[in-house]
matplotlib code that plots the C-alpha trace (Angstrom):
import matplotlib.pyplot as plt

x = [-25.7, -23.7, -21.2, -18.3, -19.7, -20.0, -16.4, -15.2, -17.2, -15.8, -12.3, -12.9, -14.2, -11.1, -8.8, -10.7, -10.3, -6.6, -6.2, -8.2, -6.0, -2.8, -4.1, -4.7, -1.1, 0.3, -1.7, -0.5, 3.0, 2.6, 1.3, 4.0, 6.6, 4.8, 4.9, 8.6, 9.4, 7.4, 9.3, 12.7, 11.7, 10.7, 14.1, 15.9, 13.9, 14.7, 18.3, 18.5, 16.7, 19.0, 22.1, 20.8, 20.2, 23.7]
y = [10.2, 10.1, 7.4, 9.8, 10.3, 6.5, 6.0, 8.8, 7.1, 3.7, 5.2, 6.9, 3.7, 1.7, 4.4, 4.4, 0.6, 1.0, 3.6, 1.5, -1.5, 0.7, 2.2, -1.3, -2.3, 0.7, 0.2, -3.3, -2.3, 0.5, -2.0, -4.6, -1.9, -0.9, -4.5, -4.8, -1.6, -2.8, -6.1, -4.4, -2.1, -5.1, -6.8, -3.6, -3.2, -6.8, -6.4, -3.1, -4.7, -7.7, -5.4, -3.3, -6.5, -7.8]
z = [-24.9, -28.0, -29.1, -28.3, -24.8, -24.3, -25.5, -23.0, -20.2, -21.0, -21.0, -17.7, -16.1, -17.4, -15.9, -12.7, -12.4, -13.2, -10.5, -7.9, -8.6, -8.3, -5.1, -3.6, -4.6, -3.0, 0.2, 0.4, 0.0, 2.6, 5.2, 4.4, 5.0, 8.3, 9.4, 8.5, 10.5, 13.5, 13.3, 13.3, 16.0, 18.3, 17.5, 18.4, 21.6, 22.5, 21.8, 23.7, 26.7, 26.7, 26.6, 29.6, 31.6, 31.1]

ax = plt.figure().add_subplot(projection="3d")
ax.plot(x, y, z, "-o")
ax.set_aspect("equal")
plt.show()
């Protein structure tokens, strides 16, 4: 493997790590948003149920 090949491999490995980090951040954001939506749906369901019972 040449020096140039090694530099390209190192650059690719660094980019791969950056993408994995970004992916983890986006997954965490996605699940946070899903939890928030579920929370709001529960609140809406409770409010709707209370209104129907009144």
